[in-house]
Structures are given as C-alpha cells and as structure tokens.
C-alpha positions as CSV (number, residue, x, y, z in Angstrom):
1,M,0.7,-34.5,6.8
2,L,3.6,-32.4,8.2
3,Y,1.6,-31.7,11.3
4,L,0.9,-35.4,11.8
5,T,4.7,-36.2,11.5
6,W,5.6,-33.5,14.0
7,Y,2.9,-34.7,16.4
8,L,4.2,-38.3,16.1
9,E,7.7,-37.1,16.8
10,E,6.5,-35.3,19.9
11,K,5.0,-38.5,21.2
12,K,8.2,-40.4,20.5
13,V,10.1,-37.8,22.5
14,R,7.7,-38.2,25.4
15,V,8.2,-42.0,25.4
16,A,12.0,-41.5,25.4
17,E,11.6,-39.2,28.4
18,I,9.6,-41.8,30.3
19,E,12.1,-44.5,29.5
20,Q,15.0,-42.2,30.6
21,R,13.4,-41.2,33.8
22,V,12.8,-44.8,34.9
23,K,16.4,-45.7,34.0
24,D,17.8,-42.6,35.9
25,E,15.6,-43.0,39.1
26,F,15.5,-46.8,39.4
27,G,18.4,-48.1,37.3
28,V,15.9,-50.2,35.3
29,V,15.7,-50.2,31.5
30,I,12.1,-50.4,30.2
31,R,10.7,-50.1,26.7
32,V,7.4,-48.3,26.3
33,E,5.5,-49.6,23.3
34,I,2.6,-47.7,22.0
35,L,0.2,-49.8,19.9
36,D,-1.8,-47.1,18.4
37,W,0.1,-43.8,18.1
38,K,-3.0,-41.9,16.6
39,K,-5.1,-42.6,19.7
40,A,-2.4,-41.9,22.3
41,Q,-3.1,-38.6,24.1
42,A,-0.9,-36.6,26.4
43,S,-2.8,-38.0,29.4
44,S,-1.9,-41.5,28.2
45,F,1.8,-40.7,28.5
46,D,1.3,-39.2,32.0
47,S,-0.5,-42.4,33.1
48,I,2.2,-44.6,31.7
49,E,4.9,-42.5,33.5
50,Q,2.9,-42.5,36.8
51,K,2.4,-46.3,36.6
52,A,6.0,-47.0,35.8
53,V,7.2,-44.9,38.8
54,E,4.6,-46.5,41.0
55,I,5.8,-50.1,40.0
56,F,9.5,-49.4,40.5
57,S,9.1,-47.4,43.7
58,K,7.7,-50.5,45.4
59,K,10.8,-52.5,44.8
C-alpha cells in the first residue's frame, strides 16, 4: 500500500511539472486531469507533455 501511495505521488509530481512547463514556456495555465491513475504509465505523461507543447507552439 505504501508503494502504491508513493507511485501515485510520483505521477502527481509529473503532472505538476507538465503544467508548470506549459505555463513557463507559453504563459498558458492548463490543468492536466488523469482519469485513471492506476493505468497511467510514464509514457502517458511524456505523450501529454509532447501534445501540450505541440498545441501551444503553433499559436
């Protein structure tokens, strides 16, 4: 159970990093919402970050 809590915290930190990067680079505040924390993999967060940067880079 402790491992699961730690793992969940790591994912929340990753989401905060993505939100902060978009805010710093583009001046846009976004909120990343994960619907199923158990299924979210590291690659999921990389994809989210890549997509967010791609969207705001075009503007």
